[in-house]
C-alpha positions in Angstrom: 0.0 0.0 0.0 2.9 2.4 0.4 4.4 1.7 -3.0 4.7 5.1 -4.8 2.6 3.7 -7.6 -0.3 2.9 -5.3 0.1 5.4 -2.5 -2.6 7.9 -3.8 -5.2 5.2 -4.3 -4.5 3.8 -0.9 -4.8 7.2 0.8 -8.1 8.0 -1.1 -9.5 4.6 -0.1 -8.6 4.9 3.6 -9.8 8.5 3.7 -13.1 7.7 2.1 -13.5 4.8 4.5 -13.1 7.1 7.4 -15.4 9.7 5.9 -18.0 7.0 5.3 -18.1 6.3 9.1 -18.2 10.0 9.8 -21.1 10.6 7.5 -23.0 7.6 9.0 -22.5 8.3 12.7 -21.8 12.0 12.9 -23.5 13.6 9.9 -26.4 11.1 9.5 -26.3 11.9 5.8 -27.4 9.3 3.3 -26.1 11.3 0.4 -22.6 11.6 1.7 -22.6 8.0 2.8 -23.4 6.9 -0.7 -20.9 9.3 -2.2 -18.1 8.0 0.0 -19.0 4.4 -0.7 -18.8 5.1 -4.5 -15.4 6.8 -3.9 -14.2 3.8 -2.0 -15.3 1.5 -4.8 -13.6 3.5 -7.5 -10.3 3.9 -5.5 -10.3 0.1 -4.8 -10.7 -0.7 -8.5 -8.0 1.8 -9.4 -5.7 0.1 -6.8 -6.4 -3.4 -8.2 -5.7 -2.2 -11.7 -2.2 -1.1 -10.6 -1.4 -4.8 -10.3 -2.4 -5.6 -13.9 0.3 -4.6 -16.4 -1.0 -1.5 -18.2 -4.3 -1.9 -16.4 -4.7 1.7 -15.4 -3.8 2.9 -18.9 -6.3 0.6 -20.5 -9.1 1.6 -18.1 -8.3 5.3 -18.5 -8.4 4.9 -22.3 -11.7 3.1 -22.2 -13.3 5.7 -20.0 -12.0 8.5 -22.1 -13.4 6.8 -25.2 -16.8 6.2 -23.6 -17.1 9.8 -22.7 -16.2 10.9 -26.2 -12.8 12.3 -25.4 -10.7 10.1 -27.6 -10.7 8.4 -30.9 -10.8 4.7 -31.5 -7.0 4.7 -32.2 -6.2 5.4 -28.6 -7.0 1.8 -27.7 -4.8 0.3 -30.4 
Protein backbone atom coordinates (compact mmCIF):
# COMPACT_ATOMS: atom_id res chain seq x y z
CA UNK A 1 0.00 0.00 0.00
CA UNK A 2 2.94 2.35 0.43
CA UNK A 3 4.42 1.69 -3.00
CA UNK A 4 4.74 5.06 -4.79
CA UNK A 5 2.58 3.74 -7.64
CA UNK A 6 -0.28 2.86 -5.26
CA UNK A 7 0.07 5.44 -2.49
CA UNK A 8 -2.57 7.89 -3.75
CA UNK A 9 -5.19 5.19 -4.34
CA UNK A 10 -4.50 3.80 -0.85
CA UNK A 11 -4.82 7.22 0.76
CA UNK A 12 -8.08 7.96 -1.06
CA UNK A 13 -9.48 4.55 -0.06
CA UNK A 14 -8.58 4.93 3.62
CA UNK A 15 -9.77 8.54 3.70
CA UNK A 16 -13.09 7.70 2.08
CA UNK A 17 -13.54 4.80 4.49
CA UNK A 18 -13.07 7.13 7.44
CA UNK A 19 -15.38 9.71 5.91
CA UNK A 20 -18.01 7.02 5.33
CA UNK A 21 -18.09 6.30 9.06
CA UNK A 22 -18.16 10.02 9.84
CA UNK A 23 -21.08 10.58 7.48
CA UNK A 24 -22.96 7.61 8.97
CA UNK A 25 -22.46 8.30 12.67
CA UNK A 26 -21.82 12.04 12.93
CA UNK A 27 -23.54 13.65 9.95
CA UNK A 28 -26.40 11.12 9.50
CA UNK A 29 -26.33 11.91 5.79
CA UNK A 30 -27.43 9.25 3.32
CA UNK A 31 -26.14 11.30 0.38
CA UNK A 32 -22.59 11.64 1.72
CA UNK A 33 -22.56 8.02 2.84
CA UNK A 34 -23.42 6.86 -0.67
CA UNK A 35 -20.93 9.31 -2.18
CA UNK A 36 -18.06 8.05 -0.03
CA UNK A 37 -18.99 4.42 -0.74
CA UNK A 38 -18.76 5.15 -4.47
CA UNK A 39 -15.38 6.84 -3.95
CA UNK A 40 -14.22 3.79 -1.96
CA UNK A 41 -15.28 1.45 -4.76
CA UNK A 42 -13.57 3.52 -7.47
CA UNK A 43 -10.32 3.87 -5.52
CA UNK A 44 -10.30 0.14 -4.77
CA UNK A 45 -10.75 -0.71 -8.47
CA UNK A 46 -7.96 1.76 -9.36
CA UNK A 47 -5.73 0.10 -6.75
CA UNK A 48 -6.45 -3.37 -8.16
CA UNK A 49 -5.73 -2.17 -11.70
CA UNK A 50 -2.24 -1.15 -10.61
CA UNK A 51 -1.36 -4.84 -10.28
CA UNK A 52 -2.36 -5.61 -13.87
CA UNK A 53 0.28 -4.59 -16.44
CA UNK A 54 -1.04 -1.49 -18.24
CA UNK A 55 -4.35 -1.94 -16.38
CA UNK A 56 -4.69 1.70 -15.42
CA UNK A 57 -3.77 2.90 -18.90
CA UNK A 58 -6.32 0.61 -20.54
CA UNK A 59 -9.05 1.60 -18.10
CA UNK A 60 -8.33 5.30 -18.55
CA UNK A 61 -8.38 4.94 -22.34
CA UNK A 62 -11.70 3.07 -22.22
CA UNK A 63 -13.32 5.66 -19.97
CA UNK A 64 -11.99 8.47 -22.13
CA UNK A 65 -13.36 6.79 -25.24
CA UNK A 66 -16.77 6.15 -23.65
CA UNK A 67 -17.08 9.82 -22.68
CA UNK A 68 -16.20 10.91 -26.22
CA UNK A 69 -12.80 12.32 -25.36
CA UNK A 70 -10.71 10.11 -27.62
CA UNK A 71 -10.67 8.38 -30.95
CA UNK A 72 -10.77 4.65 -31.53
CA UNK A 73 -7.02 4.70 -32.25
CA UNK A 74 -6.17 5.41 -28.57
CA UNK A 75 -6.98 1.80 -27.65
CA UNK A 76 -4.80 0.29 -30.38
